[in-house]
C-alpha positions in Angstrom: 82.6 121.4 85.0 79.7 121.4 87.5 81.1 118.8 89.9 79.4 119.1 93.2 80.8 116.0 95.0 83.4 113.4 94.8 82.8 110.2 96.7 85.3 107.4 97.4 84.2 104.1 95.9 87.2 101.8 96.2 90.6 101.9 98.0 92.7 101.3 94.9 95.9 101.8 96.8 96.6 103.5 100.1 96.6 107.3 99.6 95.0 107.2 96.2 91.3 105.9 96.3 89.1 105.5 93.3 86.3 108.0 93.4 83.2 109.0 91.5 82.1 112.5 90.6 78.7 113.9 90.9 77.9 116.6 88.5 74.1 116.8 87.8 73.3 117.9 84.2 76.9 117.5 83.1 78.5 114.8 80.9 81.0 114.3 83.9 78.3 113.0 86.2 79.4 109.6 87.3 82.8 109.7 85.9 85.4 107.8 87.9 88.5 109.7 88.9 91.7 108.9 90.9 93.8 111.3 92.7 97.4 110.2 92.8 100.4 112.1 94.0 104.2 111.4 94.5 105.4 108.0 95.0 102.0 106.4 95.6 101.5 102.9 94.3 103.6 100.2 92.6 105.1 100.3 89.2 102.0 98.7 87.7 99.8 101.3 89.3 98.3 102.6 86.0 97.9 99.1 84.6 95.8 98.1 87.7 93.8 101.3 87.2 93.3 100.7 83.5 92.2 97.0 84.0 89.8 97.9 86.8 91.6 95.6 89.3 90.7 96.9 92.7 92.1 95.4 95.8 
């Protein structure tokens, strides 16, 4: 995939920040990713992410 770095860009919810990948020369360069695990976030978690509402 060529990802060299992942930088936090916004605290979407505690424990699951919104991040941006750096992958020079790849179509993934600049893609936003979110790492979520377990019981992190409310029931509307994915709706908040989809709508781009960052708190």
